[in-house]
C-alpha positions in Angstrom: 42.0 155.4 74.8 40.4 158.6 76.9 43.7 159.3 78.1 45.4 159.8 75.1 42.7 161.8 74.1 43.0 163.9 76.5 46.6 164.4 75.9 46.4 165.2 72.2 44.0 167.7 72.9 45.8 169.1 75.6 48.5 169.4 73.3 46.8 171.5 70.1 45.1 173.6 73.3 48.8 174.2 74.4 50.5 174.1 70.3 47.7 177.4 70.1 48.5 179.3 72.9 51.9 179.5 71.9 51.0 180.6 68.5 49.1 182.9 69.9 51.8 184.5 72.3 53.9 184.1 69.2 51.6 186.6 67.3 51.5 189.2 70.0 54.2 189.3 70.7 55.4 189.3 67.0 52.7 192.2 66.5 53.0 195.6 67.9 49.6 197.0 69.1 48.2 199.3 65.9 48.6 195.9 63.9 47.2 193.8 66.3 43.9 196.8 66.6 43.8 196.4 62.8 43.8 192.3 62.9 40.6 193.2 65.8 39.1 195.0 63.4 39.1 192.9 60.4 38.0 190.3 62.1 35.1 192.0 63.0 34.4 193.6 60.1 34.2 189.9 58.2 32.1 188.4 60.3 30.0 191.7 60.1 30.2 190.7 56.5 29.2 187.3 57.1 25.9 187.7 58.9 25.4 190.8 56.0 26.2 187.6 53.3 23.4 185.7 54.6 20.8 187.7 55.1 20.8 189.4 51.9 19.7 185.7 51.1 16.2 187.3 51.0 14.3 190.3 51.4 12.4 191.8 53.9 8.8 190.4 54.9 6.3 193.8 54.8 3.0 193.3 55.6 0.8 193.8 52.2 0.7 197.3 51.4 -2.8 198.9 50.9 -3.2 202.0 47.8 -4.7 204.7 49.8 -2.3 207.6 49.7 -1.0 206.7 53.5 0.1 203.9 52.2 1.4 205.3 49.1 2.9 208.2 50.9 5.2 205.6 53.0 6.2 203.8 50.4 7.6 206.5 48.5 9.1 208.3 51.1 11.0 204.9 52.7 12.3 204.6 49.4 13.9 207.3 48.6 15.1 207.4 52.9 17.0 204.5 51.7 18.0 205.1 48.7 19.7 208.6 50.5 20.8 206.3 53.2 22.4 204.0 50.5 24.3 206.3 49.1 25.9 207.8 51.7 27.2 204.7 53.2 28.2 203.5 50.2 30.3 206.9 50.0 31.6 206.8 53.2 33.1 202.8 52.4 34.6 203.9 49.4 36.2 206.5 51.0 37.4 204.3 53.2 38.5 202.0 51.2 40.5 204.7 49.5 42.1 205.4 52.4 43.3 201.2 52.8 45.0 201.7 49.8 47.0 204.9 50.3 47.6 204.5 53.7 49.3 200.6 53.2 51.9 201.3 51.3 54.7 198.2 50.6 57.4 200.5 52.0 55.4 202.2 55.4 52.0 201.2 56.3 50.4 202.8 58.4 48.4 200.9 60.7 45.7 203.4 62.8 44.8 204.7 59.6 43.8 201.4 57.8 42.5 200.5 61.0 39.7 203.5 61.1 39.1 203.1 57.4 37.8 199.3 58.2 36.4 200.2 61.5 34.2 202.6 59.3 33.3 199.9 56.6 32.1 197.5 59.5 30.0 200.3 60.4 28.5 200.6 57.5 28.1 197.1 56.3 25.0 196.4 58.9 22.9 199.6 57.8 23.4 199.1 54.2 22.3 195.2 54.3 19.2 196.5 56.3 18.1 199.7 53.9 18.7 197.2 50.4 16.6 194.4 51.6 14.1 197.0 51.8 14.2 198.5 49.5 14.1 195.3 47.3 11.1 194.4 49.3 9.2 197.7 48.1 10.3 197.9 44.6 8.2 196.7 41.7 9.8 194.3 40.0 10.6 191.2 42.3 13.3 190.8 39.4 15.0 194.3 40.1 15.5 193.5 43.6 16.7 190.3 43.0 19.7 191.3 41.2 20.2 194.6 44.4 20.8 191.4 46.8 22.9 189.8 44.0 24.9 192.8 43.2 24.4 194.2 46.9 26.4 190.3 48.2 29.0 191.4 45.2 30.0 194.0 47.0 30.3 191.9 50.4 32.9 189.7 48.4 34.8 192.4 47.4 35.0 193.9 51.0 36.1 190.4 52.5 39.4 190.6 49.9 40.2 193.1 50.6 40.0 193.3 54.2 42.2 190.0 53.5 44.6 191.6 51.2 45.2 193.9 54.5 46.1 192.1 57.3 49.0 192.6 58.9 52.3 190.8 57.7 49.7 190.0 55.0 52.0 187.5 52.4 49.4 188.6 49.5 50.8 190.4 46.9 50.4 193.9 46.1 48.3 193.8 43.7 45.4 191.5 45.3 44.9 194.4 47.2 44.4 197.1 44.4 42.3 194.4 42.8 40.0 194.0 45.4 39.7 197.7 45.5 38.9 198.4 41.9 36.0 195.3 42.3 34.6 197.0 45.7 34.0 200.3 43.2 32.7 198.6 40.1 30.2 197.0 42.9 29.2 200.0 44.2 28.4 201.7 41.2 26.1 198.1 40.0 24.0 199.0 43.6 23.8 202.5 42.7 22.6 202.0 39.1 20.0 198.8 40.9 18.4 201.4 42.8 18.5 204.3 40.5 20.6 206.4 42.1 23.5 206.8 39.3 22.1 209.4 36.7 23.6 209.8 33.3 25.6 213.1 34.0 26.8 210.7 37.4 28.3 208.4 35.2 29.4 210.5 32.3 31.5 212.6 35.1 33.3 208.9 36.7 33.8 207.3 33.3 35.8 210.9 32.4 37.6 210.8 36.1 39.3 207.6 35.2 40.1 208.0 31.6 41.7 211.2 33.2 43.5 208.6 35.8 44.5 206.4 33.1 45.9 209.5 31.5 47.6 210.1 35.0 49.3 206.7 34.0 50.4 207.3 30.9 52.4 210.0 31.6 53.7 208.5 34.3 54.9 205.4 32.4 56.7 207.0 30.4 58.6 209.6 32.8 59.6 206.1 34.5 61.4 205.0 31.2 62.7 208.1 30.8 64.3 207.7 34.8 65.1 204.3 33.9 67.5 204.3 31.2 69.2 207.6 33.4 69.6 205.0 36.3 70.4 202.3 33.0 73.6 204.7 31.9 74.6 205.5 35.7 74.3 202.5 37.2 71.9 204.1 40.5 70.1 202.1 42.2 68.8 205.2 44.3 66.7 206.0 40.6 65.6 202.9 40.2 64.2 202.5 43.5 62.8 206.9 43.7 61.3 205.1 39.7 59.2 202.1 41.2 58.1 204.6 44.0 56.6 206.6 40.9 55.1 203.8 39.5 53.7 202.4 42.9 52.3 205.8 43.3 50.5 205.8 40.0 48.7 202.7 40.0 47.5 203.6 43.8 45.6 206.7 41.9 44.0 204.6 39.4 42.4 201.9 41.9 41.7 205.4 44.3 39.9 206.8 40.8 38.3 203.1 40.2 37.0 202.8 43.5 35.4 207.0 44.9 34.3 207.7 41.0 30.9 205.9 41.6 30.9 208.4 44.9 32.9 211.2 43.6 30.2 213.9 44.6 30.8 212.7 47.9 33.7 215.5 49.9 35.5 212.1 51.8 36.0 210.7 48.3 37.3 213.8 46.5 39.5 214.2 49.4 41.1 210.2 49.0 41.4 211.3 45.5 42.7 214.5 45.7 45.5 213.2 48.5 46.3 210.0 46.3 47.1 212.4 43.1 49.5 214.5 45.8 51.1 211.5 46.4 52.3 210.8 42.3 52.8 214.4 42.3 55.1 214.1 45.6 56.6 211.0 43.6 57.2 213.1 40.3 59.2 215.6 41.9 61.5 213.3 44.2 62.0 211.3 40.7 63.5 214.1 39.2 64.7 215.2 41.3 66.8 212.3 41.9 67.6 211.9 38.3 68.8 215.1 37.8 72.0 214.4 40.7 72.5 211.1 39.2 73.6 212.2 35.2 75.1 215.6 33.8 73.9 214.6 30.4 71.4 217.6 28.9 69.6 215.2 26.6 68.3 212.9 29.4 67.6 215.5 31.5 66.1 217.2 29.0 63.7 214.6 28.3 63.0 214.1 31.7 62.2 217.4 32.5 60.0 217.0 29.5 57.7 213.8 30.8 57.4 215.5 34.0 56.0 218.2 32.5 53.4 215.9 30.7 53.0 214.3 34.1 52.2 217.6 36.2 49.9 218.2 33.4 47.4 215.0 33.5 47.5 215.8 37.5 46.1 219.1 36.9 43.6 218.2 34.6 43.0 215.5 37.0 42.4 218.0 40.2 40.5 219.9 38.0 37.6 217.6 37.2 37.5 216.3 40.6 36.3 220.0 41.2 33.6 219.5 39.2 31.3 217.8 41.6 28.5 218.6 43.1 29.3 220.9 46.0 31.9 222.7 43.4 29.3 223.6 41.3 26.8 224.8 44.0 29.5 226.9 45.8 30.3 228.7 42.2 26.4 229.1 41.7 26.6 230.7 45.3 30.0 232.8 44.2 28.0 234.1 40.9 24.2 234.4 42.9 24.4 238.9 42.6 21.3 238.3 45.1 23.5 236.6 47.6 25.8 238.9 46.6 23.9 241.6 47.9 22.4 239.7 50.3 25.7 239.0 52.5 27.3 242.4 51.8 24.3 243.9 53.4 24.5 242.3 56.9 28.4 243.1 56.8 27.9 246.7 56.4 24.6 247.6 58.7 26.2 244.8 61.4 30.1 246.7 61.0 31.5 249.9 63.2 33.9 250.6 61.6 33.8 253.1 59.2 36.4 252.2 56.9 35.1 248.5 56.7 31.6 249.6 55.9 32.9 252.3 52.8 34.5 248.9 51.7 31.4 247.0 51.8 29.5 250.0 49.9 31.8 249.5 47.2 31.2 245.7 47.3 27.6 246.2 47.3 27.8 249.0 44.2 29.8 246.5 42.3 26.9 243.1 43.4 24.0 245.5 42.9 25.1 246.5 38.9 25.4 242.8 38.7 22.5 242.2 39.7 20.6 244.7 37.3 22.8 243.5 34.4 21.1 240.1 35.2 17.8 241.4 35.6 17.9 243.2 32.5 19.8 240.5 30.7 16.1 237.7 31.9 13.7 241.0 30.6 15.2 240.3 27.3 14.4 236.8 26.9 11.1 237.1 28.1 8.1 236.4 26.0 5.7 237.1 28.6 5.5 241.3 28.1 3.8 241.8 31.9 6.6 239.9 33.4 9.4 241.5 31.4 7.7 245.5 32.5 7.8 243.7 36.0 12.2 243.3 35.8 12.5 246.6 34.5 10.7 248.3 36.8 12.6 245.8 38.8 15.9 247.1 37.6 15.2 250.2 38.0 14.0 250.7 41.8 17.5 248.5 42.3 19.1 251.4 40.6 18.4 253.9 42.1 18.3 252.3 45.5 21.8 252.0 44.4 22.4 255.8 43.3 20.9 256.7 47.5 23.4 253.9 48.7 26.5 255.8 46.6 25.8 259.0 47.7 25.3 258.2 51.1 29.1 256.0 51.2 30.9 258.9 49.4 29.5 261.7 52.4 30.2 258.8 54.9 34.1 258.3 53.2 34.1 261.9 53.7 33.1 262.8 57.1 34.1 259.1 58.4 33.5 259.1 61.7 29.8 261.4 61.6 27.3 259.1 63.6 24.8 260.3 60.7 25.9 259.5 57.7 26.7 256.5 59.2 23.1 255.8 59.9 22.2 257.1 56.5 24.2 254.4 54.9 23.5 252.2 57.0 19.5 253.1 55.9 20.2 253.1 52.3 21.9 249.6 52.7 18.7 248.2 54.2 16.6 250.0 52.0 18.6 248.1 49.1 18.2 244.7 51.0 14.5 245.3 50.7 14.0 246.1 47.5 16.1 243.4 46.0 14.0 240.1 48.2 10.9 241.8 47.5 11.0 242.8 43.6 14.5 242.0 42.5 14.0 238.3 42.6 13.7 237.1 39.4 12.8 233.0 39.0 16.2 231.9 37.7 17.4 233.8 40.6 14.8 231.6 43.1 16.1 228.7 41.1 19.3 229.3 42.0 18.9 229.5 45.3 16.5 226.4 46.0 19.4 225.0 43.9 21.7 226.0 46.5 19.5 224.8 49.1 18.7 221.6 47.5 23.0 220.8 47.7 23.0 221.9 51.2 19.9 220.0 52.6 22.0 216.5 50.7 25.0 217.2 52.4 22.7 217.2 56.2 21.1 214.6 55.3 24.3 212.4 54.4 26.5 213.4 57.8 23.4 213.6 59.1 23.3 209.9 58.6 26.9 209.1 58.9 26.4 210.6 62.1 23.9 208.4 63.5 25.9 205.5 62.6 29.3 206.4 64.4 26.8 207.7 67.2 25.4 204.0 67.5 28.9 201.9 66.9 30.6 204.4 69.8 27.7 203.9 72.4 29.3 200.0 73.5 32.2 201.6 73.8 31.3 204.7 76.8 30.4 204.1 80.8 28.3 207.3 79.9 24.9 206.6 80.5 23.1 210.2 80.8 25.0 211.0 77.7 24.8 208.0 75.8 20.6 208.6 76.5 20.1 211.6 75.2 22.4 211.0 71.9 20.1 208.6 71.3 16.9 210.6 71.6 18.7 213.3 69.3 19.3 210.5 67.0 16.0 209.3 66.8 14.5 213.3 66.6 17.4 213.8 63.4 16.1 210.4 62.2 12.3 211.7 62.0 13.7 214.5 59.9 15.9 213.3 57.1 12.7 211.8 55.4 10.7 215.2 55.2 14.1 216.6 54.4 14.7 213.8 51.4 11.4 214.5 49.8 11.6 218.1 50.1 14.1 217.9 47.7 13.4 215.4 45.3 9.6 217.5 45.2 12.1 221.2 43.7 14.4 218.9 41.6 10.9 217.7 39.9 8.5 221.4 40.1 12.3 223.6 40.5 9.8 226.5 40.5 6.3 225.6 41.9 6.4 227.8 45.0 4.6 225.4 47.2 8.1 222.8 46.2 10.2 225.6 47.4 8.6 226.8 50.5 7.8 222.6 51.2 12.2 222.3 51.1 12.8 225.3 52.7 10.4 224.2 56.2 12.1 221.1 56.3 15.6 222.9 56.1 14.4 224.9 58.8 12.6 221.8 61.3 16.2 219.7 60.6 18.8 222.6 62.4 17.8 222.2 65.7 17.8 218.6 66.0 20.5 218.3 64.0 22.4 220.4 65.8 21.3 219.3 69.1 22.4 215.7 67.4 26.2 217.2 67.0 26.2 219.0 70.0 25.3 215.6 72.0 28.0 213.2 69.4 30.8 216.0 70.0 30.1 215.5 74.5 30.2 211.5 74.1 33.1 211.6 72.1 35.9 212.0 75.3 33.9 209.0 77.2 34.3 206.7 74.1 37.8 203.9 74.7 37.7 202.7 71.3 40.1 204.6 69.9 38.5 204.5 65.6 35.1 205.2 66.8 36.0 208.0 68.8 37.8 209.7 66.0 34.8 208.6 63.7 32.0 210.3 65.7 34.5 213.1 65.8 34.8 213.8 62.6 31.3 212.9 61.7 30.1 215.9 64.6 32.8 218.2 63.0 31.1 217.9 59.5 27.1 217.7 60.5 28.5 221.0 62.7 29.8 222.4 59.3 27.0 220.5 56.4 24.0 222.8 59.3 25.8 225.7 59.4 25.1 225.5 55.4 22.0 224.9 55.1 20.9 227.3 58.2 22.8 230.0 55.7 20.8 228.6 52.4 17.6 228.0 54.0 17.7 231.9 55.5 18.6 233.4 51.9 15.7 230.9 50.1 13.2 232.0 52.8 13.9 236.0 51.7 14.2 234.7 48.2 10.4 233.3 48.4 9.0 234.2 50.6 5.4 235.7 50.6 3.6 233.0 49.3 2.9 231.1 52.7 -0.3 231.6 52.8 -1.8 230.3 49.0 0.8 227.3 50.2 -1.0 226.6 53.1 -4.5 226.8 51.1 -3.1 224.4 48.9 -1.5 221.6 51.7 -5.6 222.1 53.0 -6.9 221.6 49.6 -4.8 218.4 49.4 -5.5 217.1 52.6 -9.0 217.1 51.6 -8.4 214.9 48.5 -6.4 212.6 50.9 -8.9 212.5 53.5 -11.4 211.8 50.6 -9.4 208.8 49.1 -9.0 207.5 52.8 -12.3 207.1 53.3 -13.2 205.7 50.2 -10.5 203.0 50.6 -11.8 202.0 54.0 -15.3 201.7 53.2 -13.8 199.4 50.2 -12.4 197.3 52.6 -8.6 198.1 51.2 -6.9 200.1 53.9 -3.8 198.5 55.4 -2.4 199.7 58.7 2.1 200.4 57.6 4.2 198.4 58.7 5.3 198.5 62.9 1.5 201.0 62.9 -0.5 199.9 65.6 -4.3 200.9 67.0 -2.7 202.4 69.8 0.4 204.2 67.9 -2.1 205.4 65.3 -4.5 207.1 68.4 -1.2 208.4 69.8 -0.2 209.7 66.2 -3.7 211.5 65.3 -4.0 213.1 69.5 -0.4 215.1 69.0 -1.5 216.0 65.5 -5.2 217.4 67.6 -3.0 219.0 69.8 -0.3 220.9 67.5 -3.1 221.9 65.3 -4.5 223.5 68.3 -2.0 225.0 69.2 -1.3 226.4 65.8 -4.5 227.8 66.0 -4.2 229.8 68.3 -1.5 231.3 67.5 -3.0 231.8 63.9 -6.0 233.7 65.6 -4.0 235.5 68.0 -1.6 237.3 65.6 -4.7 237.5 63.3 -5.6 240.0 66.3 -2.7 241.9 66.4 -2.0 242.8 62.7 1.1 240.7 63.2 
């Protein structure tokens, strides 16, 4: 009996090995890699579903200011992290849809997208469990866990449908992608990150995608009429491809709709729209070659124009996302235009370029003067109205001097004295613009731009940290890995302050202390963010997994661009909102006194509790570091005061 069991076992082992050999010989290298990514993704999803049965266990929190602040900042940072990863996963899901067309599957692109999803799942799970534990309402926390489990189920179905040589109908993949979009939207809604504006944007986006589908369906019917008359197989095939591209577009719109403000999501939707445009063009070309009937051709052309119009409407709507709005605000901001033109003029050594920039500067200051006068007319405060009109007059006088200097320079462009006079006149304009012409409305515009850049920087940094953590196991460069880990921790420590800064200016847009707080947080983020991006670029060539390496490289590039935008926005905002630093410092000291008083009272009442992860030793080290920092800052302040600096 034992021998029989051994023989049977040996047979099944041999059969399994033969089956594996057959699968390995049939599948290509990219297909085998994709299968590996999908297997890892399913394992991550299974672990996540088990973890999402419970919330994070936290020790009892106190009601002192420190505990309340920790809870608020932790909630805000975790929500930001979840939103970022959901956007990444939605964009990756859309990539799975567009890269897995039945006639031509890009296995490498699908594998890279699945790898991104797999990277994000544990992070979303961890943060969702923490948010659920910190929510005031236990019922809402349970709903959040349930919504996230549904998201995991949708991703599991998506990965199953994306397997190489899968026999499942294509519609199953599209349905799973649609459920991913619905579930991610539910998660965002439960954590309070879905605003009325974003919901309206999503609904309108989906409506426009359906309009594209309707106009394309009409076009396909016209094409099938031509195919029926001419019995042309090529026309039928192109009509089917056109219908497929449209179904992909609608699926992508459903997926990325909840996170359409993410650049990656917009790119995927735009790519899907371009595929529809390409399919329509090919269909029209084949149909026109298949028939000479002018009536049929005319009907087809009219239908194609309808599709083109609906596609244009969709693409225009995509551009209404937050970043595009921010860019328009930046372009419409007359102060920013003055500062940019001044920078170029002053730093240029080419007389012709200086004159061109002087012309641009003249236009920008004229726009700024009109803006200030318009704001003055709407003011009910007579004192503020007088200040605004005085600022407009100073700016007009300085502009006249700059225009005269530019005229003299144009008459004798190689005269260094004229060039210096023009530079001095431009510098005077800059000083007046930053000191007196910064109205409350213009400051709000600059802070709004900084808010958008700060959000993007925090999102890019979160993605880069996740990509770095995923890449570490695929590299043997111990030294670079250690440096990158330290840089990731430094950036992770700065993200909560950046998120809190944005939240404060959104709730108190005209508060100088809130504005300076965001500017300080942005400036503090720049150096560690740039260092992490640099360390990620250094590690990338040593990462042996292709998908992980590519993702790390993309994240490093995106973070570099985000930091560049953040640096510019912070610099502009500092110039416009500076001058209140001492008042802000005094306000901070007053707030600290209140915090200390409340903390002392909590300690006396016995309600003071350590924060999660805090120990007496860690608190002592933190206090010593803070004391040392205050000591250094006080010496610098006294030295600067003595020198009149």
